[in-house]
C-alpha positions in Angstrom: -17.7 -1.4 -0.2 -17.0 -3.2 3.2 -14.2 -4.9 1.8 -12.7 -2.0 0.6 -12.6 -0.4 3.9 -11.6 -3.4 5.9 -8.4 -3.9 3.5 -7.5 -0.2 3.9 -5.7 -0.6 7.4 -2.5 -2.4 6.6 -0.3 -3.5 9.5 2.7 -2.2 10.9 3.9 -6.0 11.3 4.4 -5.9 7.7 7.9 -4.2 8.1 11.0 -6.5 8.8 12.5 -6.7 11.9 10.8 -4.7 14.6 7.3 -5.0 17.0 4.3 -3.5 16.3 4.4 -0.8 18.9 7.5 1.0 17.4 7.7 3.4 14.4 10.2 2.8 12.1 12.7 5.6 10.7 10.7 6.9 7.5 7.5 5.4 8.5 5.9 9.1 8.8 3.8 9.1 5.6 3.0 4.9 6.0 1.5 5.9 9.6 -0.2 8.9 8.3 -1.8 6.6 5.5 -2.9 4.0 8.3 -4.4 6.7 10.5 -6.4 8.1 8.0 -7.7 4.5 7.0 -8.7 4.1 10.9 -10.3 7.5 11.1 -12.4 6.6 7.9 -13.7 3.5 9.8 -14.1 5.0 12.7 -16.7 7.5 10.6 -18.4 4.5 9.8 -18.8 3.0 13.4 -20.1 6.5 14.7 -22.7 6.6 11.6 -24.3 3.4 12.9 -24.3 4.4 16.4 -27.9 2.9 17.2 -27.9 0.3 14.6 -25.8 -2.6 13.2 -25.9 -3.0 9.7 -24.6 -5.9 8.2 -20.9 -4.4 7.4 -20.3 -3.1 10.8 -19.0 -6.3 12.3 -16.3 -6.3 9.6 -15.4 -2.9 10.3 -15.1 -3.7 14.1 -13.0 -6.5 13.3 -10.6 -4.3 11.3 -10.5 -1.8 14.1 -9.8 -4.1 16.7 -6.9 -5.3 14.7 -5.3 -1.7 14.5 -5.5 -1.5 18.3 -1.8 -2.7 18.4 -0.7 -0.1 16.0 1.4 2.9 17.4 -0.3 6.0 18.4 -2.2 7.9 17.2 -3.8 4.6 15.5 -4.2 3.3 18.8 -5.9 6.1 20.4 -8.3 6.4 17.5 -9.3 2.8 17.9 -10.0 3.4 21.6 -12.0 6.3 21.0 -14.0 4.4 18.1 -14.6 1.8 20.7 -15.9 3.9 23.2 -18.3 5.7 21.0 
């Protein structure tokens, strides 16, 4: 189950010619899908606030890799890390 969620966060660096901090024209739906995936991962982190299950490190790694994404993804990752 964990692998499905970790693979759910694609990177903005997959598109051509621009950096991870910019939003390409027409990237709205893709950005919304990535943000939805990060919100799901955030829910898993909040689910285990007082425990460290075996699947949590992989989810935290996926969230950390999404920290360079544009807003609102970056903001969601920071909120998840602060929780």
